[in-house]
Backbone as numpy.savetxt, mean C-alpha at the origin, in Angstrom:
# Nx Ny Nz CAx CAy CAz Cx Cy Cz
10.55 -31.56 -35.65 12.12 -32.59 -35.56 12.89 -32.00 -34.78
12.96 -32.81 -33.31 14.35 -32.88 -32.92 15.61 -32.80 -33.52
16.34 -31.77 -32.95 18.05 -31.32 -33.73 18.62 -32.73 -33.50
19.44 -32.91 -35.10 20.24 -34.09 -34.63 21.49 -33.46 -34.51
22.10 -31.98 -34.23 23.12 -31.93 -33.97 23.13 -31.77 -32.76
24.36 -32.52 -32.18 24.30 -32.97 -30.92 24.98 -31.94 -30.07
25.94 -31.54 -30.93 26.66 -30.73 -30.38 25.90 -29.27 -30.25
25.07 -28.78 -31.19 24.46 -27.78 -31.04 23.25 -27.86 -30.03
22.92 -29.02 -29.69 21.59 -28.95 -28.71 22.26 -28.80 -27.11
23.20 -29.48 -27.34 24.25 -29.67 -26.03 24.68 -28.01 -25.56
25.31 -27.29 -26.52 25.23 -25.65 -26.38 24.48 -24.65 -25.96
22.84 -25.36 -26.34 22.07 -24.18 -26.24 21.18 -25.10 -25.31
21.51 -25.73 -24.77 21.13 -25.88 -23.52 21.79 -25.62 -22.01
22.88 -25.28 -22.98 23.98 -24.65 -21.19 24.10 -25.20 -20.22
24.21 -26.87 -19.90 24.42 -28.07 -19.29 25.64 -27.20 -17.84
26.32 -25.92 -17.75 27.14 -25.86 -17.26 27.02 -24.74 -16.92
25.96 -24.09 -16.74 25.36 -22.56 -16.30 23.91 -23.64 -14.97
24.16 -23.74 -14.08 22.61 -23.39 -13.32 21.60 -22.83 -13.39
20.39 -23.06 -13.28 19.23 -22.43 -13.56 19.55 -21.56 -11.89
18.86 -20.48 -11.96 19.09 -19.40 -10.60 17.57 -19.94 -10.22
18.04 -19.82 -8.91 16.39 -20.01 -7.97 16.50 -18.89 -7.05
16.06 -17.86 -7.46 15.94 -16.70 -6.50 14.45 -15.96 -6.17
15.22 -15.53 -4.21 14.28 -15.46 -3.49 13.57 -14.17 -3.94
12.01 -14.06 -3.49 11.44 -13.01 -3.61 12.16 -11.77 -2.97
11.93 -10.34 -3.66 12.52 -9.61 -2.94 12.16 -8.99 -1.59
10.79 -9.24 -1.69 9.46 -8.63 -0.04 9.97 -9.91 1.17
9.85 -9.20 2.03 9.98 -9.60 3.10 8.52 -10.52 3.83
8.68 -12.23 4.04 8.26 -12.98 4.27 7.35 -12.96 3.17
7.99 -13.00 1.89 6.64 -13.20 0.78 7.33 -14.64 0.11
8.31 -14.87 0.42 9.04 -16.10 -0.66 7.64 -17.22 -0.83
7.11 -17.65 -0.02 6.24 -18.75 -0.60 5.28 -18.53 -1.03
4.84 -17.85 -1.46 3.66 -16.85 -1.84 3.50 -17.91 -3.40
2.07 -18.09 -3.92 2.29 -18.57 -5.41 2.63 -17.10 -6.23
2.98 -17.33 -7.32 3.11 -16.67 -8.63 2.79 -15.38 -9.14
1.27 -15.70 -8.50 0.26 -14.40 -9.19 0.37 -13.74 -8.16
0.24 -13.72 -6.89 0.39 -12.17 -5.30 1.76 -12.52 -5.95
3.01 -12.39 -6.02 3.63 -11.74 -6.17 3.67 -11.06 -6.94
3.37 -12.12 -8.36 3.75 -10.52 -9.22 3.26 -9.69 -8.97
2.21 -9.32 -8.60 0.94 -8.43 -8.31 1.26 -7.68 -7.04
2.27 -8.30 -5.92 3.08 -7.30 -5.47 4.24 -6.77 -5.82
4.85 -7.32 -6.68 5.80 -6.86 -7.85 5.35 -5.87 -8.14
4.16 -5.08 -8.61 3.59 -3.83 -9.59 3.78 -3.30 -8.21
3.21 -3.64 -7.16 2.98 -2.26 -6.21 3.97 -1.93 -5.50
5.34 -2.54 -5.18 5.85 -2.45 -4.44 7.66 -2.49 -5.27
8.40 -1.32 -5.87 9.26 -1.12 -7.13 10.58 -1.91 -6.51
10.57 -3.35 -7.44 11.57 -4.56 -6.99 12.88 -4.11 -6.99
13.05 -2.73 -7.72 14.85 -2.00 -7.75 15.16 -1.90 -6.31
14.13 -1.02 -5.17 14.02 -0.52 -4.23 13.50 -0.99 -3.00
12.43 -2.21 -3.41 11.78 -2.69 -2.65 10.50 -2.21 -2.00
10.65 -0.77 -2.51 9.37 0.31 -1.23 8.04 0.58 -2.64
7.32 0.88 -1.67 5.95 2.05 -2.79 6.03 2.71 -2.28
5.07 3.87 -2.93 4.90 4.85 -2.89 3.23 5.06 -3.25
2.03 4.74 -2.02 0.81 4.84 -2.44 -0.05 5.97 -2.41
-0.51 6.28 -3.08 -1.59 7.37 -3.59 -2.98 6.69 -2.58
-3.58 7.05 -1.49 -4.61 7.02 -1.10 -5.86 7.56 -1.41
-6.26 7.52 -1.78 -7.53 8.63 -1.95 -9.03 7.73 -2.14
-9.23 6.90 -1.05 -10.81 5.63 -0.38 -10.99 6.40 0.56
-10.96 8.07 1.08 -11.66 8.64 2.18 -12.49 8.41 1.61
-13.36 8.80 0.45 -15.01 9.12 0.53 -15.73 8.24 1.08
-14.70 6.80 0.97 -16.06 5.62 1.32 -17.04 5.79 2.59
-16.34 6.33 3.39 -16.85 6.61 4.75 -17.31 8.31 5.12
-16.05 9.30 4.75 -16.56 10.37 4.49 -16.52 11.33 3.90
-17.22 11.17 2.53 -17.99 11.60 1.19 -16.72 12.32 1.12
-17.44 13.26 0.48 -15.75 14.01 -0.34 -14.41 15.11 0.21
-13.67 14.53 0.68 -13.08 15.27 1.67 -12.63 16.10 0.47
-11.77 17.22 1.59 -11.55 18.27 1.01 -10.13 18.39 0.32
-9.86 18.20 -1.20 -9.12 17.49 -1.67 -9.71 16.60 -3.01
-10.49 16.03 -2.34 -11.28 14.74 -3.29 -12.48 14.92 -4.20
-12.89 16.21 -3.91 -13.98 16.86 -3.98 -14.24 16.14 -5.81
-12.89 16.61 -6.30 -13.20 16.32 -8.01 -11.95 15.64 -8.50
-12.26 14.14 -8.36 -10.86 13.51 -8.76 -10.63 13.27 -10.28
-11.31 13.86 -10.97 -10.41 14.03 -12.11 -10.04 15.24 -12.24
-9.99 16.39 -11.51 -8.70 17.31 -11.77 -7.98 17.01 -10.80
-7.92 16.94 -9.20 -6.99 16.81 -8.51 -6.36 15.53 -8.47
-6.79 14.72 -9.25 -6.27 13.50 -8.35 -5.16 12.69 -9.33
-6.03 13.17 -10.84 -5.62 12.44 -12.19 -3.94 12.79 -12.59
-3.82 13.98 -12.04 -2.46 14.79 -12.38 -1.28 13.81 -11.84
-1.60 13.63 -10.69 -0.87 13.13 -9.48 -0.45 11.36 -9.87
-1.36 10.85 -10.45 -0.60 9.75 -10.98 0.34 8.85 -11.51
0.66 9.39 -12.56 2.62 9.51 -13.03 3.19 9.35 -11.83
2.97 10.03 -10.41 4.31 9.90 -9.93 3.80 8.81 -8.63
2.42 7.60 -8.96 2.29 7.74 -7.46 2.93 5.90 -8.58
3.43 4.74 -7.10 3.32 3.47 -7.51 2.49 2.68 -7.81
1.64 3.49 -6.94 -0.21 2.51 -7.30 -1.11 3.75 -6.71
-2.01 3.28 -6.59 -3.71 3.45 -5.98 -3.83 2.80 -5.58
-4.86 3.96 -4.00 -5.30 2.85 -3.42 -7.12 3.87 -3.73
-7.70 3.19 -3.87 -9.25 3.81 -4.26 -10.24 2.44 -4.16
-11.67 3.64 -4.15 -12.53 2.27 -4.58 -13.18 1.77 -5.38
-14.06 1.04 -5.98 -14.23 0.44 -7.21 -14.78 1.99 -8.02
-16.29 2.37 -7.18 -16.22 3.46 -7.49 -15.84 4.51 -8.37
-14.91 5.03 -7.65 -13.83 5.95 -8.13 -13.17 5.57 -9.43
-12.56 4.39 -9.21 -11.86 3.86 -10.31 -12.63 3.70 -11.58
-14.11 2.75 -10.94 -15.34 2.87 -12.77 -15.44 4.11 -13.49
-15.12 5.49 -12.16 -15.78 6.54 -12.89 -15.15 7.69 -13.32
-13.67 7.26 -12.07 -12.53 8.89 -13.11 -11.47 7.87 -13.58
-10.70 6.65 -13.30 -9.52 6.48 -13.69 -8.85 6.08 -15.11
-8.82 6.58 -15.92 -8.66 5.76 -17.27 -8.11 4.12 -17.31
-9.07 3.37 -17.91 -8.71 1.68 -17.71 -7.24 2.06 -18.69
-6.27 2.95 -19.53 -5.39 3.08 -20.52 -3.99 3.05 -18.88
-4.49 3.37 -17.72 -3.26 3.69 -16.66 -2.34 1.93 -16.80
-1.76 2.07 -16.24 -0.87 1.18 -16.08 -0.26 1.03 -14.56
-0.82 2.06 -13.93 -0.27 1.75 -12.54 -1.39 0.19 -11.98
-0.65 0.18 -10.75 -1.05 -1.11 -10.18 -2.43 -0.14 -9.24
-3.82 -1.09 -8.81 -4.44 -0.40 -8.47 -5.03 -1.08 -6.82
-4.88 -0.87 -5.46 -5.35 -1.40 -4.56 -6.44 -1.12 -4.35
-7.69 -2.02 -3.80 -9.25 -1.77 -3.86 -9.13 -2.01 -2.80
-10.00 -0.70 -2.02 -10.93 -1.18 -0.62 -12.18 -2.14 -1.17
-12.04 -2.54 -0.21 -13.05 -3.73 -0.15 -14.20 -3.28 1.15
-13.43 -3.10 1.84 -14.74 -3.44 3.67 -15.10 -1.81 3.52
-16.20 -1.75 4.32 -17.75 -0.87 4.29 -18.80 -1.11 5.04
-19.48 0.21 4.85 -20.78 -0.38 5.37 -21.22 0.75 6.39
-20.10 2.06 7.08 -20.64 2.18 8.09 -19.97 4.14 7.15
-20.58 5.12 8.28 -20.58 6.27 7.98 -19.85 6.73 9.09
-19.24 8.38 8.64 -18.50 9.24 9.99 -19.46 9.35 11.32
-20.94 9.21 10.68 -21.73 9.49 11.72 -22.37 8.00 11.95
-21.89 6.90 12.16 -21.92 5.53 12.94 -20.11 5.19 13.20
-20.10 4.14 14.34 -18.98 3.28 14.90 -18.96 2.67 13.35
-17.38 3.72 13.29 -16.67 2.90 12.16 -16.40 1.52 11.94
-16.43 0.98 13.07 -15.34 -0.37 13.79 -16.76 -1.76 12.65
-17.85 -0.47 12.53 -19.03 -1.82 12.10 -18.77 -2.28 10.83
-17.96 -2.60 10.56 -17.65 -2.94 8.93 -17.59 -4.57 8.24
-18.33 -4.33 7.65 -18.55 -5.43 6.48 -17.83 -6.16 4.91
-17.83 -7.00 4.37 -17.17 -7.30 2.97 -17.67 -6.63 2.25
-17.57 -5.02 1.49 -18.19 -4.52 0.62 -18.23 -5.25 -0.88
-17.48 -5.78 -1.52 -16.75 -5.91 -2.79 -17.40 -7.14 -2.63
-17.03 -7.93 -3.77 -17.16 -9.56 -3.97 -16.15 -9.51 -4.38
-15.33 -10.67 -4.45 -14.08 -10.95 -4.70 -14.08 -10.77 -6.04
-14.75 -11.45 -7.27 -15.02 -11.28 -8.57 -15.58 -10.27 -9.18
-15.28 -8.90 -7.94 -15.19 -7.65 -9.24 -13.61 -7.12 -9.10
-13.33 -7.34 -8.02 -11.56 -7.11 -7.67 -11.17 -7.88 -8.74
-11.58 -9.26 -9.03 -10.73 -9.84 -10.39 -10.89 -9.27 -11.61
-12.70 -8.72 -11.69 -12.66 -8.31 -13.14 -11.88 -6.84 -13.21
-12.07 -5.68 -11.98 -11.41 -4.63 -11.95 -9.73 -4.56 -12.28
-9.32 -6.32 -12.06 -7.58 -6.36 -12.28 -7.02 -6.06 -11.02
-7.51 -6.00 -9.76 -6.77 -5.50 -8.57 -5.48 -6.40 -8.53
-5.08 -5.47 -7.60 -3.64 -5.66 -7.06 -3.52 -6.39 -6.04
-4.17 -6.03 -5.63 -4.71 -6.11 -3.61 -5.83 -5.91 -3.10
-6.47 -5.97 -2.04 -7.47 -5.53 -2.14 -7.14 -5.16 -0.30
-8.16 -4.31 0.45 -7.52 -3.66 1.51 -8.93 -3.49 2.18
-8.65 -4.50 3.54 -9.24 -4.26 4.38 -9.11 -3.64 5.35
-10.10 -3.13 6.59 -9.72 -2.35 7.61 -9.76 -2.96 8.87
-8.63 -3.21 9.84 -9.00 -4.06 10.84 -9.17 -2.91 12.12
-9.76 -3.34 13.03 -10.08 -2.55 14.37 -9.56 -3.22 15.72
-8.35 -3.42 15.77 -8.05 -4.49 16.76 -7.91 -3.12 17.83
-9.33 -4.35 18.78 -9.61 -3.10 20.17 -10.85 -2.80 19.83
-11.19 -1.86 18.28 -12.60 -1.85 18.44 -13.95 -2.37 19.10
-14.85 -1.55 19.21 -15.75 -2.51 19.42 -15.99 -3.66 18.44
-16.13 -3.95 17.77 -16.59 -4.33 16.36 -15.05 -5.37 16.21
-14.29 -5.83 16.45 -13.18 -6.12 16.29 -12.78 -7.41 15.96
-13.44 -8.66 16.47 -13.81 -10.04 15.79 -14.45 -9.54 14.60
-14.95 -8.84 14.47 -16.38 -9.57 13.00 -14.95 -8.42 11.81
-13.82 -7.34 12.32 -13.26 -6.70 11.36 -12.10 -7.64 11.06
-11.67 -8.36 11.65 -10.44 -9.15 11.87 -11.01 -10.57 11.14
-12.40 -11.18 11.28 -13.29 -12.14 9.95 -12.81 -11.50 9.09
-13.90 -10.30 8.52 -13.25 -9.80 7.42 -11.82 -10.19 6.85
-10.97 -9.31 7.06 -9.81 -9.80 6.53 -9.52 -11.46 6.36
-9.53 -12.35 7.25 -9.43 -13.39 6.66 -10.29 -14.14 5.81
-11.17 -13.54 5.21 -12.31 -14.21 4.48 -11.81 -13.66 3.06
-11.14 -12.50 3.79 -10.55 -12.02 1.80 -9.17 -12.78 1.73
-8.53 -12.95 3.12 -7.08 -13.61 2.67 -7.52 -14.74 1.48
-8.19 -15.51 2.34 -9.18 -16.67 1.41 -8.93 -17.30 -0.04
-10.20 -15.79 0.24 -10.50 -15.71 -1.77 -9.69 -15.09 -1.67
-9.04 -14.02 -1.66 -8.04 -13.49 -2.40 -6.85 -14.93 -2.45
-6.61 -15.56 -2.10 -5.20 -16.38 -2.13 -5.72 -17.71 -3.43
-6.93 -18.08 -3.25 -7.45 -18.28 -4.28 -7.70 -17.96 -5.68
-7.42 -16.34 -5.62 -7.52 -15.69 -7.01 -5.99 -15.88 -7.58
-4.95 -15.29 -6.27 -4.24 -15.02 -6.45 -3.71 -13.37 -6.46
-5.00 -13.03 -5.55 -4.77 -11.84 -5.10 -4.55 -11.81 -3.71
-3.78 -10.58 -3.41 -3.06 -10.54 -2.38 -4.22 -9.34 -1.41
-3.86 -9.52 0.21 -4.98 -8.78 1.31 -4.01 -7.99 2.01
-4.26 -6.43 1.63 -3.63 -5.61 2.80 -4.60 -5.13 3.79
-4.33 -5.53 4.89 -4.74 -5.15 6.11 -4.03 -3.54 6.70
-5.02 -2.84 7.05 -5.27 -1.91 7.30 -5.56 -1.47 8.57
-4.51 -1.14 9.84 -5.03 -1.20 11.21 -5.54 0.63 11.27
-7.15 0.28 11.63 -7.58 1.37 12.09 -7.61 1.67 13.89
-7.08 2.71 13.83 -7.21 3.41 15.84 -8.30 4.04 15.90
-9.09 3.90 16.69 -10.22 4.64 17.37 -9.77 5.22 18.18
-10.80 6.66 18.27 -10.37 7.99 19.28 -10.08 7.35 20.76
-10.60 5.91 21.17 -10.09 5.73 22.53 -8.91 4.89 22.54
-8.41 4.35 21.61 -6.91 3.82 21.17 -6.10 4.22 21.48
-4.95 3.77 22.65 -3.57 4.74 22.30 -2.68 4.77 21.01
-2.35 5.68 20.45 -1.10 5.23 19.53 0.48 5.17 19.90
0.70 3.86 20.18 1.99 4.16 20.96 2.45 2.88 19.96
3.59 2.72 20.36 4.28 1.03 19.62 3.64 0.27 19.84
3.33 -0.52 20.99 2.59 -1.86 21.82 1.66 -1.71 21.12
0.45 -0.97 21.01 -0.57 -1.31 20.09 -0.47 -1.65 18.72
0.60 -0.76 17.91 1.04 -1.27 16.86 1.69 -2.48 16.73
2.19 -2.67 18.10 3.02 -4.12 17.93 2.01 -5.33 17.63
0.98 -5.10 18.34 0.42 -6.06 18.35 -1.12 -6.04 17.13
-1.27 -4.82 17.08 -2.33 -5.26 15.86 -2.17 -5.82 14.52
-0.37 -4.84 14.07 -0.05 -5.81 13.35 0.45 -7.31 13.08
0.74 -7.62 13.98 0.95 -9.34 14.24 0.22 -9.75 14.00
-1.00 -9.30 14.67 -2.02 -10.15 14.58 -2.68 -10.41 13.30
-2.53 -9.08 12.48 -3.04 -9.20 11.21 -2.12 -10.10 9.81
-0.86 -10.01 10.59 0.45 -11.32 10.10 0.25 -12.28 10.30
-0.29 -12.93 11.45 -0.52 -14.02 11.79 -1.37 -14.81 11.33
-2.83 -13.78 10.41 -4.08 -13.83 10.34 -3.83 -14.23 9.14
-2.47 -13.86 7.99 -2.45 -14.24 6.90 -2.40 -13.07 5.77
-2.38 -11.57 6.38 -2.28 -9.98 5.84 -1.20 -10.58 4.49
-1.07 -10.03 3.74 0.05 -10.26 2.70 0.49 -8.72 2.95
0.25 -7.94 3.19 1.23 -6.63 3.61 -0.08 -5.74 4.33
0.31 -4.84 5.48 -0.23 -4.75 6.48 0.37 -2.70 6.27
-0.31 -1.65 6.43 -0.79 -0.52 6.64 -1.21 -0.20 7.94
0.08 0.94 8.48 -0.56 1.11 9.87 0.50 2.31 9.88
-0.01 3.29 11.72 0.67 4.06 11.80 2.43 4.72 12.09
2.67 5.60 11.90 3.99 5.97 12.54 3.79 6.07 14.06
4.83 5.76 14.58 5.05 6.05 16.10 6.21 6.39 16.27
7.14 7.84 17.26 7.42 8.20 17.27 9.09 7.56 17.97
8.36 6.69 18.53 9.57 5.96 19.81 7.96 4.53 19.66
9.52 3.78 19.50 9.49 2.30 18.75 8.89 2.00 17.39
8.81 2.70 16.61 8.34 2.61 15.14 9.19 1.01 14.98
10.52 1.11 14.94 11.27 0.30 14.46 11.05 -1.66 15.30
10.26 -1.42 16.14 10.15 -2.69 16.96 8.69 -3.17 16.30
7.99 -1.87 15.96 6.18 -2.49 14.83 7.38 -3.37 13.41
7.78 -2.81 12.88 8.46 -3.12 11.74 9.05 -4.14 12.06
9.91 -4.77 12.78 10.69 -5.65 13.00 10.25 -7.05 13.69
8.86 -6.32 14.53 8.32 -7.99 14.56 6.74 -8.21 14.00
6.82 -7.88 13.16 5.87 -8.07 11.90 6.58 -8.58 10.53
6.68 -9.97 10.06 7.36 -11.01 10.12 6.87 -10.64 8.17
5.75 -9.46 7.66 5.59 -8.90 6.18 5.55 -7.86 6.21
5.31 -6.73 4.98 6.19 -5.47 4.81 4.43 -4.79 5.61
5.30 -4.06 5.93 4.54 -2.82 6.76 4.84 -1.28 5.55
3.34 -0.46 5.29 3.87 0.38 4.91 3.62 1.68 5.98
3.21 2.71 5.32 3.12 3.96 7.03 1.73 4.79 6.36
1.26 4.71 6.69 -0.21 5.42 7.07 0.33 7.12 6.78
-0.25 7.77 5.70 0.28 9.43 6.06 -0.71 9.74 7.16
-2.12 9.56 7.46 -3.21 10.51 8.75 -2.96 12.10 8.18
-3.30 12.87 9.60 -3.74 13.69 9.22 -2.87 14.59 8.46
-3.55 15.68 7.77 -2.47 16.76 7.27 -1.56 17.45 8.38
-0.45 17.31 7.94 0.34 18.06 8.61 1.58 19.25 7.70
2.40 20.00 7.96 3.19 20.80 7.00 3.93 19.75 5.89
4.27 20.40 5.34 5.47 19.28 4.41 7.14 19.08 4.93
7.13 19.72 5.35 8.85 19.07 6.39 8.28 17.88 7.05
6.87 18.39 7.50 7.11 17.56 8.71 6.17 16.11 8.39
5.74 15.59 7.55 5.42 15.02 6.74 6.09 14.15 5.78
7.43 14.85 5.68 8.46 14.01 4.84 9.69 13.17 6.16
9.54 14.29 6.49 10.48 13.66 8.24 10.21 12.74 8.50
8.79 12.75 9.07 7.42 11.08 9.73 7.75 10.28 8.00
7.58 10.18 6.84 7.97 9.49 5.98 9.43 8.78 6.24
10.69 9.69 6.16 11.99 9.72 6.17 12.17 8.53 7.39
11.61 9.04 8.37 12.15 8.07 9.51 11.51 7.01 9.33
9.80 6.87 9.12 9.39 5.45 8.94 10.30 4.50 7.94
10.33 4.97 6.54 12.02 3.97 5.87 13.12 3.77 6.67
13.29 4.58 7.61 14.85 4.37 8.25 14.21 3.21 9.25
13.42 3.26 9.45 13.13 2.19 10.90 12.29 1.43 10.58
12.52 1.09 8.93 12.08 -0.35 8.31 10.49 -0.85 7.74
10.21 0.85 7.16 8.73 0.61 6.45 9.56 0.13 4.68
8.22 -0.34 4.51 8.49 -0.91 3.31 7.61 0.16 2.23
7.36 1.43 2.99 6.28 2.50 1.89 5.72 3.20 2.84
5.29 4.02 2.31 3.91 4.98 2.07 2.81 5.09 2.05
1.39 5.08 2.45 0.56 5.28 2.11 0.01 6.64 2.09
0.35 7.83 1.15 -0.52 8.77 1.88 -1.21 9.89 1.03
-2.29 10.36 1.59 -3.00 10.45 0.60 -3.42 12.17 1.38
-3.54 12.52 2.25 -4.29 13.55 2.35 -3.12 14.61 2.71
-1.46 14.23 2.62 -0.25 14.83 2.71 -0.02 15.34 1.28
-0.69 14.56 0.56 -0.08 15.11 -0.87 -1.39 15.70 -1.25
-2.67 14.79 -1.45 -3.32 16.36 -2.35 -4.35 17.27 -1.11
-3.93 17.42 -0.13 -4.25 18.71 0.45 -3.13 19.58 0.46
-1.78 19.03 0.20 -0.38 20.11 -0.15 -1.23 21.37 -1.35
-0.61 22.23 -0.87 -0.81 23.39 -1.30 -0.24 23.20 -2.95
0.56 22.35 -3.05 1.44 21.92 -3.95 1.40 20.37 -4.57
0.36 20.07 -4.80 0.15 17.90 -4.76 1.25 17.76 -5.57
0.86 17.73 -6.98 2.48 17.45 -7.52 3.67 17.60 -6.90
4.34 18.68 -6.69 5.78 18.98 -6.24 5.81 17.69 -4.46
4.76 17.53 -4.11 4.95 17.04 -3.12 5.25 15.42 -3.22
4.64 14.95 -4.43 4.65 13.58 -4.26 6.03 13.04 -5.10
6.19 13.91 -5.43 7.55 13.74 -6.27 8.74 13.71 -4.23
8.78 14.89 -4.02 9.48 15.04 -2.87 9.45 13.67 -2.17
7.76 12.57 -1.86 7.83 11.59 -1.31 8.93 10.85 -2.23
8.11 10.41 -3.01 9.31 9.27 -4.12 10.54 9.94 -3.64
11.43 10.86 -3.66 12.56 11.28 -3.22 13.18 10.76 -1.75
11.99 10.56 -0.69 12.78 10.08 0.43 12.36 8.59 0.47
11.35 7.95 -0.30 10.71 7.17 -0.12 12.05 5.85 -0.99
12.18 6.61 -2.39 12.79 5.11 -3.09 14.43 6.02 -3.08
14.68 7.12 -3.20 16.12 7.15 -3.29 17.04 7.58 -1.49
16.10 7.11 -0.09 16.78 7.33 0.56 17.03 9.30 0.73
15.98 10.02 0.07 16.14 11.32 0.42 16.82 12.19 1.65
17.20 12.95 2.56 16.48 13.38 3.72 16.01 14.09 3.71
15.02 14.34 4.85 13.89 15.18 4.89 14.17 16.82 4.11
14.92 17.31 4.74 15.15 18.79 4.19 15.73 18.49 2.57
16.09 17.31 1.98 16.96 18.05 0.25 15.26 17.71 0.12
14.88 16.59 0.01 13.17 16.05 -0.26 12.51 17.52 -0.08
12.49 18.55 0.73 12.04 19.76 1.33 11.91 20.94 -0.31
13.31 20.65 -0.28 14.71 21.45 -1.10 13.81 21.32 -2.56
13.44 20.11 -2.29 13.39 19.63 -4.42 11.60 20.24 -3.77
10.80 19.15 -3.42 9.20 20.47 -3.22 9.41 21.61 -3.50
10.26 22.56 -2.68 10.10 23.99 -3.02 10.81 24.61 -4.46
11.74 23.38 -5.31 12.17 23.84 -6.49 10.58 23.70 -7.47
9.65 22.63 -6.91 9.25 22.01 -7.91 8.10 22.64 -8.13
7.79 23.17 -6.50 6.50 24.63 -6.78 6.40 25.62 -7.46
7.87 26.25 -6.83 8.14 27.69 -7.63 8.32 27.15 -8.91
8.92 26.02 -10.25 8.95 25.98 -11.13 7.44 26.38 -11.89
6.27 25.21 -11.05 4.65 25.37 -11.73 4.54 26.57 -11.57
C-alpha cells in the first residue's frame, strides 16, 4: 500500500538531491550500452582506468610457445595478478577454473599457422560460444597493409556488429607483418581504421618516436602489445613510456611468462600500469620479489 505519511515520503525521495549522471571513465566509451560498459569495466580497473592483460593466446597459430607448454603449471599462478586473461576457448575450457573472477578476452579469429600466410584469417569462434563462455571482449586480428587486409577488417566489423547486438565489446589487434614498417605513421593508420569501423578498444605495438600521436589520434583506448621477449628492465621501461604517452594499459605475454621469475614480473608491470611507478622502482620491486621467492 502507498505510504500515507507525506513527510516521510518526501524525505525518502530526497527531492533536494539531483540524481548524478556520470560519464563513463574510458575514452570514447560514454555512448555505449550498459552491458558493454560493464564488461569494459571488468577489463579496465575503474580506479586507474587501466588494465594489465595477460596474453596467453599465442598457441592458436604457433603451437606450444615456450612458457606455455603447461598453462596449468606456468600460467594459473599468475592469474591473481592480472586484470584480465586473453586466451583461446580451448585453453579456457581445459585449463582455467570456472571459479576464477578474472575477466576473459576471447581470441575469436584464426585459421592459419606460422607455416602459412598469417593474414589469411577468418572468424573462428561463433558469437554464441563467446556468450556461453561469459567473455568480456572478443579479440580479432587486423592486418592493415597485409595480403588479406580487407578480409581481416571485415572480420572485425562482423564481430563488432554481432558483439554490439549482445553487449560484448570487440578488441582489434593490429598485426605487423615482416614487410610492414613499425612506425607511428603506420600505427596511426591501423588504429584509426579499427576505431572508425567500430572497435571498442585496440591493441597495438609501442614505438619510441611518436607513440603519443598514435594514442592521441585514436578515439578509443589503446593497450600496448608486449611483443617479443626483451630484458625485464627494458620491458618495464617500454610499458612505462607507453602508459605515460597515453596507453590505457598493456597486454603482455612473453615478457611475463618467459621471464625467469614470471610472478615477480607481472607484479612489477602492475606497479607501472596502476601505480605509475618508474621503471627503475618497478625493477627494484621485481628483484625484491624474485629474491623472496
